[in-house]
SERO-4910 file (N, C-alpha, C, O; in steps of 0.05 Angstrom, whole numbers):
BEGIN
 pado doro    nc1    nc2    nc3   cac1   cac2   cac3    cc1    cc2    cc3    oc1    oc2    oc3
  Met    A    100  -1002     37    126   -994     27    123   -970      7    104   -971     -9
  Ser    A    140   -950      9    137   -926     -7    151   -931    -35    172   -943    -37
  Glu    A    138   -920    -55    150   -920    -82    174   -901    -82    175   -881    -68
  Asp    A    193   -907    -99    215   -889   -104    214   -881   -134    219   -898   -151
  Leu    A    208   -856   -139    206   -846   -167    233   -837   -178    234   -828   -201
  Gly    A    254   -840   -162    280   -833   -172    286   -803   -172    305   -794   -184
  Thr    A    269   -788   -158    272   -759   -157    259   -749   -132    240   -761   -122
  Pro    A    268   -726   -121    252   -713   -101    224   -706   -112    222   -700   -136
  Val    A    204   -707    -96    177   -700   -104    165   -681    -83    159   -689    -60
  Leu    A    162   -656    -91    153   -635    -73    125   -625    -80    119   -618   -103
  Asp    A    107   -626    -61     81   -612    -63     85   -584    -51     90   -582    -27
  Asp    A     83   -564    -68     90   -537    -60     69   -523    -43     75   -502    -31
  His    A     44   -533    -43     23   -519    -27      1   -538    -20    -14   -547    -38
  Leu    A     -1   -545      5    -23   -561     15    -27   -554     44    -10   -542     57
  His    A    -50   -562     55    -57   -557     83    -59   -583     98    -67   -603     87
  Leu    A    -53   -582    123    -56   -606    141    -70   -597    166    -64   -577    178
  Asp    A    -90   -614    174   -105   -608    198   -108   -634    214   -128   -648    211
  Pro    A    -87   -641    230    -88   -666    245   -111   -669    264   -119   -692    270
  Glu    A   -122   -647    273   -144   -649    293   -171   -654    279   -187   -671    289
  His    A   -177   -641    257   -203   -643    244   -203   -658    218   -224   -669    210
  Gly    A   -180   -660    205   -178   -672    178   -164   -699    179   -163   -713    199
  Arg    A   -151   -705    156   -137   -731    154   -109   -729    166    -98   -749    175
  Gly    A    -98   -705    166    -72   -701    179    -50   -720    169    -44   -720    145
  Met    A    -39   -736    187    -16   -752    179    -24   -775    161     -6   -786    147
  Asp    A    -49   -783    160    -57   -803    140    -53   -792    112    -46   -807     94
  Ala    A    -58   -766    108    -54   -754     82    -24   -753     75    -17   -758     52
  Val    A     -8   -748     95     21   -748     91     30   -776     83     47   -780     65
  Asp    A     19   -797     96     27   -824     90     19   -832     61     33   -845     47
  Asp    A     -5   -822     52    -13   -827     25      6   -814      5     14   -827    -15
  Phe    A     14   -790     11     34   -776     -6     60   -791     -7     71   -795    -29
  Ala    A     70   -799     16     96   -813     17     95   -840      4    114   -848     -9
  Arg    A     73   -855      7     70   -882     -3     73   -882    -33     84   -902    -45
  Leu    A     64   -861    -47     65   -860    -76     91   -847    -86     94   -844   -111
  Gly    A    109   -840    -69    135   -830    -77    139   -801    -70    160   -790    -76
  Gly    A    120   -788    -56    125   -760    -47    146   -758    -26    147   -776     -8
  Thr    A    162   -738    -27    185   -736     -8    186   -710      8    196   -710     30
  His    A    175   -688     -3    177   -662     10    150   -647      8    135   -650    -11
  Leu    A    144   -631     29    119   -616     30    125   -587     39    141   -582     56
  Leu    A    110   -569     27    107   -542     38     79   -540     49     60   -539     33
  Val    A     77   -538     75     51   -538     88     43   -510     95     57   -496    110
  Val    A     21   -501     85     11   -474     89    -11   -475    110    -29   -492    109
  Asn    A    -11   -456    129    -31   -456    149    -59   -452    137    -62   -437    118
  Lys    A    -78   -467    147   -106   -463    139   -115   -435    147   -104   -424    166
  Pro    A   -134   -423    133   -144   -397    142   -151   -398    172   -163   -417    182
  Ser    A   -144   -377    186   -146   -377    215   -175   -383    225   -178   -395    246
  Trp    A   -195   -374    210   -222   -379    219   -231   -408    215   -253   -415    224
  His    A   -215   -424    202   -221   -453    200   -211   -468    224   -219   -491    229
  Leu    A   -194   -455    240   -182   -468    263   -191   -454    289   -180   -460    311
  Gly    A   -210   -436    287   -219   -422    310   -237   -398    302   -245   -397    279
  Pro    A   -242   -379    319   -258   -356    312   -243   -338    293   -219   -339    290
  Val    A   -258   -320    280   -246   -300    263   -228   -282    280   -237   -273    301
  Pro    A   -203   -278    272   -185   -262    289   -195   -234    295   -207   -221    277
  Ala    A   -191   -225    319   -199   -198    327   -175   -183    338   -177   -159    343
  Ala    A   -153   -197    342   -129   -184    353   -104   -199    343   -106   -221    333
  Arg    A    -81   -186    345    -56   -198    336    -52   -226    347    -43   -244    333
  Glu    A    -58   -229    373    -52   -254    386    -69   -277    375    -62   -301    378
  Asp    A    -91   -271    361   -109   -292    351    -97   -307    327   -108   -328    319
  Phe    A    -75   -298    316    -63   -312    294    -44   -334    303    -38   -352    287
  Tyr    A    -35   -333    328    -16   -353    337    -26   -382    336    -11   -399    327
  Pro    A    -51   -388    344    -59   -416    345    -57   -430    318    -47   -452    316
  Ala    A    -66   -417    296    -64   -429    270    -35   -434    261    -29   -454    249
  Phe    A    -18   -416    268     10   -419    261     23   -441    277     38   -457    266
  Glu    A     18   -442    303     30   -463    320     19   -490    311     35   -510    311
  Thr    A     -6   -492    305    -17   -518    295     -3   -527    270      2   -551    267
  Thr    A      3   -508    252     17   -515    227     45   -524    233     55   -544    221
  Ile    A     59   -511    251     86   -519    258     86   -547    269    104   -563    262
  Asp    A     68   -553    286     66   -580    298     61   -601    276     73   -623    276
  Ala    A     44   -594    256     38   -613    234     63   -617    217     68   -639    208
  Val    A     78   -596    213    103   -598    197    123   -616    210    136   -633    198
  Glu    A    126   -613    236    145   -630    251    137   -659    250    153   -677    246
  Ala    A    111   -664    253    101   -692    251    104   -703    223    112   -727    220
  Ala    A     99   -687    203    101   -696    175    130   -703    168    136   -722    155
  Ser    A    149   -686    178    177   -691    171    187   -718    182    205   -730    170
  Glu    A    175   -727    203    182   -754    214    173   -777    196    182   -799    199
  Arg    A    154   -771    178    142   -792    162    152   -792    133    145   -809    117
  Leu    A    167   -771    125    176   -768     98    205   -776     94    221   -775    112
  Arg    A    211   -785     70    239   -791     63    255   -765     61    280   -765     65
  Gly    A    242   -744     55    254   -717     56    246   -703     81    252   -711    103
  Arg    A    231   -681     77    221   -666    101    199   -647     92    193   -644     68
  Ala    A    187   -634    112    167   -613    107    176   -586    117    193   -585    135
  Trp    A    165   -565    106    170   -538    116    143   -523    118    124   -531    105
  Ala    A    143   -503    135    118   -487    139    120   -461    123    141   -448    121
  Val    A     97   -453    112     93   -427    101     69   -415    116     47   -426    116
  Leu    A     73   -392    128     53   -380    146     45   -352    137     61   -337    127
  Gly    A     19   -346    141     10   -319    134    -20   -317    137    -33   -332    152
  Val    A    -30   -297    123    -58   -289    125    -72   -293     99    -64   -281     79
  His    A    -93   -309     98   -108   -314     74   -122   -287     66   -134   -274     83
  Pro    A   -120   -280     41   -132   -254     33   -162   -253     36   -174   -231     37
  Gly    A   -175   -276     37   -204   -277     41   -212   -267     68   -236   -261     72
  Leu    A   -193   -264     87   -200   -254    113   -211   -226    111   -228   -218    128
  Val    A   -203   -211     92   -212   -183     90   -243   -182     87   -256   -164     98
  Ser    A   -254   -201     72   -283   -201     69   -297   -210     94   -319   -200    101
  Arg    A   -285   -229    109   -296   -238    134   -298   -214    153   -318   -210    167
  Leu    A   -276   -198    153   -275   -176    172   -294   -153    164   -308   -142    180
  Val    A   -294   -146    138   -310   -123    129   -339   -131    126   -357   -116    136
  Asp    A   -345   -153    114   -373   -160    108   -387   -172    132   -411   -167    137
  Asp    A   -373   -188    148   -386   -203    170   -382   -190    197   -399   -192    215
  Glu    A   -358   -177    201   -351   -167    228   -354   -137    230   -351   -126    252
  Gly    A   -360   -123    208   -364    -94    210   -339    -77    210   -341    -53    217
  Tyr    A   -316    -88    203   -292    -72    202   -292    -54    178   -305    -60    157
  Ser    A   -279    -31    179   -274    -15    156   -250    -28    141   -235    -43    153
  Pro    A   -247    -23    115   -224    -34    101   -197    -27    114   -180    -44    114
  Asp    A   -194     -3    124   -169      4    137   -165    -11    163   -142    -19    169
  Glu    A   -186    -16    178   -184    -31    202   -177    -60    196   -161    -73    210
  Ala    A   -189    -71    174   -182    -98    166   -153   -100    157   -139   -119    164
  Arg    A   -144    -80    143   -116    -80    134    -97    -81    158    -78    -96    158
  Glu    A   -103    -64    178    -85    -63    201    -84    -90    215    -62    -99    223
  Leu    A   -107   -104    218   -107   -129    232    -92   -150    215    -77   -167    226
  Met    A    -97   -150    189    -84   -170    172    -54   -165    171    -38   -184    170
  Gln    A    -45   -140    170    -17   -135    171     -4   -144    197     18   -153    198
  Ala    A    -20   -141    219    -10   -152    244     -6   -182    243     13   -193    255
  Gly    A    -24   -196    229    -21   -225    225      4   -232    209     17   -251    216
  Ile    A     10   -216    189     35   -219    174     59   -215    192     79   -229    190
  Asp    A     57   -195    209     79   -190    228     84   -215    246    107   -222    251
  Val    A     62   -227    255     65   -251    272     78   -274    256     96   -287    266
  Ala    A     69   -278    232     80   -299    215    110   -294    210    126   -313    209
  Ser    A    118   -269    207    146   -263    202    163   -270    226    187   -276    223
  Glu    A    152   -270    250    167   -279    274    176   -308    271    198   -315    278
  Phe    A    158   -325    260    164   -353    257    186   -357    235    202   -375    237
  Val    A    185   -340    215    206   -341    194    233   -332    207    253   -345    202
  Ala    A    232   -311    222    257   -300    234    271   -320    252    295   -321    253
  Asp    A    255   -336    266    267   -355    285    272   -383    272    279   -402    286
  Gly    A    267   -385    246    273   -409    231    252   -431    232    257   -453    222
  Arg    A    229   -425    244    208   -446    245    191   -446    220    177   -466    215
  Ala    A    191   -426    204    177   -425    179    195   -417    156    215   -402    161
  Leu    A    189   -426    133    206   -422    109    199   -396     95    216   -382     84
  Gly    A    173   -389     95    165   -365     80    138   -355     90    126   -366    109
  Leu    A    128   -335     77    103   -321     84     82   -326     62     88   -332     39
  Lys    A     56   -324     71     34   -326     53     17   -300     54     12   -290     76
  Ser    A     10   -290     31     -8   -266     30    -23   -267      3    -28   -289     -8
  Gly    A    -31   -244     -6    -45   -243    -32    -67   -222    -32    -67   -204    -16
  Arg    A    -86   -226    -51   -109   -208    -53   -132   -225    -63   -128   -246    -75
  Pro    A   -157   -215    -59   -180   -231    -66   -181   -239    -96   -172   -224   -113
  His    A   -192   -263   -101   -195   -273   -129   -223   -267   -139   -231   -278   -160
  Tyr    A   -238   -252   -124   -266   -246   -131   -270   -215   -130   -252   -201   -120
  Asp    A   -292   -206   -140   -297   -177   -141   -300   -165   -113   -315   -176    -96
  Val    A   -287   -143   -108   -289   -128    -83   -290    -98    -89   -285    -90   -112
  Thr    A   -296    -83    -69   -297    -54    -73   -268    -44    -77   -249    -57    -70
  Asp    A   -266    -19    -88   -239     -8    -91   -224     -5    -65   -200     -9    -63
  Ala    A   -239      2    -44   -227      6    -18   -216    -21     -7   -194    -21      4
  Val    A   -231    -42    -11   -221    -69     -2   -198    -78    -19   -178    -89     -9
  Trp    A   -199    -72    -45   -177    -79    -63   -151    -65    -55   -130    -77    -53
  Asp    A   -153    -39    -49   -130    -24    -41   -119    -34    -14    -95    -36    -11
  Ala    A   -137    -40      5   -128    -51     30   -114    -77     27    -94    -83     40
  Ser    A   -124    -94      9   -112   -121      4    -85   -118     -9    -66   -132     -1
  Asn    A    -82   -100    -28    -55    -95    -39    -36    -85    -19    -12    -91    -20
  Ala    A    -45    -68      0    -28    -58     21    -18    -81     39      5    -81     48
  Val    A    -36   -100     45    -28   -123     61     -7   -139     46     13   -147     58
  Met    A    -12   -144     21      7   -159      5     35   -145      4     55   -158      6
  Cys    A     35   -119      0     60   -104      0     74   -105     27     98   -105     29
  His    A     58   -107     49     70   -110     75     84   -137     77    106   -138     89
  Ala    A     73   -157     66     86   -183     65    112   -182     48    132   -194     56
  Phe    A    111   -167     26    136   -163     11    157   -148     26    181   -155     24
  Asp    A    149   -129     42    168   -115     59    183   -134     78    207   -133     81
  His    A    167   -152     90    179   -172    108    196   -192     92    217   -200    101
  Gly    A    186   -199     68    202   -217     51    229   -206     44    249   -220     44
  Ala    A    230   -180     39    256   -167     33    273   -166     58    297   -171     56
  Arg    A    261   -159     80    276   -156    105    288   -183    114    310   -184    124
  Leu    A    272   -204    111    280   -231    121    293   -247     99    303   -269    105
  Asp    A    294   -237     75    304   -252     52    290   -279     50    303   -300     48
  Cys    A    263   -278     51    248   -303     49    227   -301     27    220   -279     19
  Pro    A    217   -324     17    197   -324     -4    170   -316      6    164   -318     30
  Val    A    152   -308    -12    125   -302     -5    107   -316    -25    108   -312    -49
  Gln    A     89   -333    -15     69   -347    -31     44   -329    -32     36   -317    -12
  Leu    A     31   -328    -56      8   -311    -59    -17   -327    -68    -15   -345    -84
  His    A    -39   -319    -57    -66   -327    -67    -77   -303    -81    -82   -282    -68
  Thr    A    -81   -304   -107    -91   -281   -122   -113   -289   -141   -121   -312   -143
  Glu    A   -122   -269   -156   -140   -275   -178   -127   -292   -199   -102   -293   -201
  Ala    A   -143   -307   -214   -132   -324   -236   -122   -305   -258   -136   -287   -268
  Ser    A    -97   -309   -265    -84   -292   -286    -59   -305   -296    -46   -319   -281
  Glu    A    -52   -300   -321    -26   -309   -331     -7   -285   -334     15   -288   -345
  Asp    A    -15   -262   -323      2   -238   -324     -1   -223   -298    -21   -209   -294
  Leu    A     18   -226   -280     17   -212   -255     42   -194   -253     56   -192   -233
  Thr    A     47   -179   -275     69   -161   -276     67   -140   -255     87   -132   -243
  Asp    A     42   -131   -249     39   -110   -229     47   -120   -201     59   -105   -185
  Val    A     42   -145   -195     50   -157   -170     81   -159   -168     93   -154   -148
  Ala    A     93   -168   -190    122   -169   -191    135   -142   -186    155   -140   -173
  Glu    A    122   -121   -197    133    -94   -193    130    -85   -164    148    -72   -153
  Met    A    107    -92   -151    104    -86   -122    125   -100   -106    137    -88    -88
  Ala    A    131   -125   -112    152   -139    -98    179   -126   -102    194   -123    -83
  Arg    A    184   -119   -127    210   -107   -133    213    -80   -119    234    -73   -108
  Asp    A    191    -64   -118    192    -39   -103    197    -42    -74    209    -25    -61
  Ala    A    189    -65    -63    194    -71    -34    222    -81    -29    230    -84     -6
  Gly    A    237    -88    -51    264    -98    -48    266   -128    -51    287   -140    -46
  Met    A    244   -141    -61    244   -170    -65    250   -176    -94    243   -161   -112
  Asp    A    264   -198    -99    266   -210   -125    240   -223   -132    232   -242   -117
  Pro    A    226   -215   -153    200   -228   -160    202   -258   -164    182   -272   -162
  Thr    A    226   -268   -169    229   -297   -171    221   -311   -145    211   -334   -145
  Asn    A    225   -297   -123    219   -309    -97    190   -304    -88    183   -309    -65
  Val    A    174   -294   -106    145   -291   -102    132   -313   -118    137   -317   -142
  Val    A    115   -329   -105    103   -353   -117     73   -349   -119     59   -343    -99
  Lys    A     63   -352   -143     34   -351   -148     22   -379   -144     26   -397   -161
  His    A      9   -383   -122     -5   -408   -116    -29   -412   -134    -42   -392   -142
  Tyr    A    -35   -437   -141    -58   -443   -158    -55   -432   -186    -74   -421   -198
  Ala    A    -31   -434   -197    -25   -422   -223    -33   -440   -246    -35   -464   -243
  Ala    A    -37   -427   -269    -40   -442   -294    -12   -450   -304      7   -448   -289
  Gly    A    -11   -460   -328     15   -471   -338     36   -450   -344     59   -456   -346
  Arg    A     27   -425   -348     47   -404   -354     40   -379   -338     17   -374   -331
  Leu    A     60   -363   -332     55   -339   -317     78   -319   -321    101   -326   -321
  Val    A     70   -294   -326     89   -272   -327     90   -258   -300     69   -250   -291
  Gly    A    113   -254   -289    115   -241   -263    127   -260   -242    151   -266   -244
  Pro    A    111   -268   -222    121   -286   -202    126   -314   -213    120   -320   -236
  Thr    A    138   -332   -196    142   -360   -203    115   -375   -200    102   -372   -179
  Pro    A    107   -390   -220     81   -404   -218     84   -430   -202    102   -446   -206
  Ser    A     65   -434   -183     61   -460   -170     37   -472   -184     14   -465   -178
  Val    A     42   -491   -201     21   -501   -220      4   -522   -208     14   -542   -196
  Met    A    -22   -518   -210    -41   -539   -201    -36   -564   -218    -32   -562   -242
  Ser    A    -36   -587   -205    -27   -612   -218    -48   -625   -235    -54   -649   -232
  Glu    A    -58   -610   -254    -75   -621   -275    -58   -625   -300    -40   -610   -305
  Lys    A    -64   -646   -315    -46   -654   -337    -42   -632   -357    -20   -627   -367
  Asp    A    -64   -618   -365    -61   -597   -385    -44   -574   -376    -28   -563   -391
  Arg    A    -48   -566   -350    -31   -544   -339     -2   -553   -338     16   -537   -344
  Leu    A      3   -577   -329     31   -587   -327     44   -589   -354     68   -583   -356
  Glu    A     30   -598   -374     41   -599   -401     50   -572   -410     72   -568   -422
  Arg    A     33   -552   -406     40   -524   -414     65   -515   -399     83   -503   -411
  Ala    A     66   -520   -373     89   -512   -357    114   -526   -366    135   -514   -369
  Ala    A    112   -552   -371    135   -568   -379    146   -559   -406    170   -557   -410
  Glu    A    127   -553   -424    136   -545   -452    145   -516   -453    159   -509   -473
  Ser    A    139   -500   -433    148   -472   -434    178   -470   -428    191   -451   -437
  Gly    A    189   -490   -414    217   -488   -407    224   -469   -385    247   -465   -379
  Glu    A    203   -457   -373    207   -437   -352    206   -451   -324    195   -472   -322
  Pro    A    217   -438   -304    215   -448   -277    186   -451   -268    170   -434   -274
  Phe    A    180   -473   -253    153   -476   -242    155   -496   -219    174   -510   -216
  Leu    A    134   -496   -203    130   -515   -181    104   -530   -185     89   -523   -203
  Met    A     99   -551   -170     75   -566   -172     61   -567   -144     74   -568   -124
  Glu    A     34   -567   -145     19   -567   -120     -8   -580   -123    -17   -586   -145
  Thr    A    -21   -585   -100    -48   -595   -100    -68   -576    -87    -91   -577    -94
  Asp    A    -59   -560    -68    -77   -544    -52    -96   -562    -37   -119   -555    -32
  Phe    A    -87   -585    -29   -103   -603    -12   -112   -588     13    -96   -577     27
  Val    A   -139   -588     18   -149   -571     39   -152   -586     66   -155   -573     87
  Asp    A   -152   -612     66   -154   -628     90   -178   -620    107   -176   -614    131
  Asp    A   -201   -620     95   -226   -612    108   -246   -635    105   -255   -641     83
  Pro    A   -254   -648    127   -272   -671    125   -300   -663    114   -314   -681    104
  Asp    A   -307   -638    116   -333   -629    106   -332   -624     75   -352   -621     62
  Arg    A   -307   -624     65   -304   -620     36   -283   -640     25   -262   -632     16
  Pro    A   -289   -666     26   -269   -686     20   -260   -686     -9   -237   -694    -14
  Gly    A   -276   -676    -28   -268   -675    -56   -257   -648    -64   -254   -644    -88
  Met    A   -253   -630    -45   -245   -603    -52   -216   -602    -62   -198   -613    -50
  Val    A   -212   -589    -85   -186   -586    -98   -174   -613   -104   -188   -630   -117
  Met    A   -150   -619    -96   -137   -645   -103   -127   -660    -79   -121   -648    -58
  Gly    A   -126   -686    -81   -117   -703    -59    -87   -704    -57    -73   -696    -76
  Pro    A    -76   -714    -34    -47   -714    -30    -32   -733    -47     -7   -731    -49
  Lys    A    -45   -752    -60    -31   -770    -78    -25   -758   -105    -10   -770   -121
  Thr    A    -37   -735   -111    -37   -725   -139     -9   -718   -149     -2   -726   -171
  Val    A      7   -703   -133     33   -695   -143     51   -719   -150     62   -719   -172
  Pro    A     54   -738   -133     71   -761   -141     60   -776   -165     75   -785   -182
  Arg    A     33   -778   -167     22   -791   -191     28   -775   -216     34   -786   -237
  Arg    A     27   -749   -214     32   -732   -238     62   -732   -245     69   -730   -268
  Val    A     79   -735   -225    108   -737   -230    113   -762   -246    128   -762   -265
  Arg    A    101   -784   -237    104   -809   -252     95   -806   -281    108   -815   -300
  Trp    A     72   -793   -284     61   -788   -311     79   -771   -328     84   -777   -352
  Leu    A     91   -750   -317    110   -733   -331    134   -749   -340    144   -746   -362
  Leu    A    145   -765   -321    168   -781   -328    162   -802   -350    178   -806   -368
  Glu    A    138   -814   -349    131   -833   -370    127   -820   -397    129   -834   -417
  Asn    A    122   -794   -397    118   -780   -422    142   -763   -430    139   -745   -447
  Gly    A    165   -769   -419    189   -757   -428    196   -729   -418    213   -715   -428
  Tyr    A    182   -721   -397    186   -694   -386    205   -695   -362    201   -682   -342
  Asp    A    227   -710   -365    246   -713   -343    258   -686   -335    261   -680   -311
  Lys    A    265   -669   -354    277   -643   -348    257   -625   -333    265   -611   -314
  Ala    A    232   -626   -340    212   -610   -326    208   -620   -297    205   -603   -280
  Val    A    210   -646   -293    208   -656   -266    231   -646   -249    228   -637   -226
  His    A    255   -646   -261    279   -635   -246    275   -606   -241    283   -596   -220
  Thr    A    264   -591   -260    259   -563   -256    241   -558   -233    246   -541   -216
  Ala    A    218   -572   -232    197   -567   -212    205   -577   -184    195   -566   -165
  His    A    222   -597   -183    226   -610   -157    254   -607   -146    260   -615   -123
  Val    A    272   -597   -162    300   -592   -153    308   -563   -158    315   -549   -140
  Glu    A    308   -555   -184    319   -529   -191    302   -505   -180    314   -487   -168
  Thr    A    276   -506   -184    260   -483   -175    258   -481   -145    260   -459   -134
  Pro    A    254   -504   -130    255   -501   -101    282   -489    -91    282   -474    -71
  Arg    A    304   -496   -104    329   -485    -96    331   -455   -101    340   -440    -85
  Ala    A    321   -447   -125    322   -419   -133    304   -402   -116    311   -379   -108
  Val    A    279   -412   -111    259   -395    -98    261   -396    -67    260   -376    -54
  Tyr    A    264   -421    -56    263   -424    -28    291   -429    -15    293   -430     10
  Asp    A    311   -432    -31    338   -438    -21    338   -464     -6    350   -467     15
  Ile    A    323   -484    -16    323   -511     -4    334   -530    -24    331   -527    -48
  Asp    A    348   -550    -14    360   -571    -30    345   -597    -26    350   -612     -7
  Thr    A    327   -603    -44    310   -627    -41    327   -652    -45    320   -673    -34
  Glu    A    348   -651    -61    365   -675    -64    381   -680    -39    383   -703    -30
  Ala    A    393   -660    -28    410   -664     -4    393   -672     20    402   -689     35
  Thr    A    370   -660     24    353   -667     46    342   -695     43    338   -709     63
  Leu    A    339   -704     18    330   -731     13    353   -750     19    349   -771     32
  Ala    A    377   -743     10    400   -760     15    406   -763     45    414   -784     54
  Asp    A    402   -741     60    408   -741     88    389   -760    103    396   -770    124
  Ala    A    365   -764     91    345   -781    105    350   -810    100    337   -827    113
  Glu    A    367   -817     81    370   -845     73    394   -858     87    400   -881     83
***
């Protein structure tokens, strides 16, 4: 029997791999502890097959994610949505391992963003994923990565959809917000995945560690909560497990952060993704 925490509970960023990982067992763990909604991000394409060499090579990872989202929605009191795109670490796979030039890598990664945008356009995905490396790279690779990210912002503006980012650790991404604004996006609809408790620029999706959540809750600013569960049997302790967000929501409520819970699981999802976690929960009951 699933717990009812009296509120929608959204994990803003996790991965599901029904073929190789825990898949729906992880969804059941999340739901059992009171989780209601998921944003499922496709695993990096090279985790589900070979390193992409052509536009068509991005489809399998996206289709696998869509299938997982549909299966997860059947098990949740709310529902799941897909966020699709290209992990920024692909640039290093292409340049360092496959011999691509930075410009060639940029072109292929932008093609992957184009494919992901097709799924958003037809309503099968909620938003796009992009970003730039969180580790040191050459200037040419950095420039190529920023160009890929701006390409995602162009699609985000065209489709009026959010863009989730994997970037370097920072509490000030004003430059990223300006890139989004230049592309025609509202920076509010740009989400920094794996964020600390505070962030200037995009909307933070805060890793569900207690100290980070306290900072986010006490800031009074919009934020989301996530685990970045990787669903990889070879790395079972990697990042956070699927039970973490509902457990942290209970902890926040027990410590008087009711308003912050409403912010993270109702108000911010509505503002950023245009989703109504309360209505979709009510419709399921």
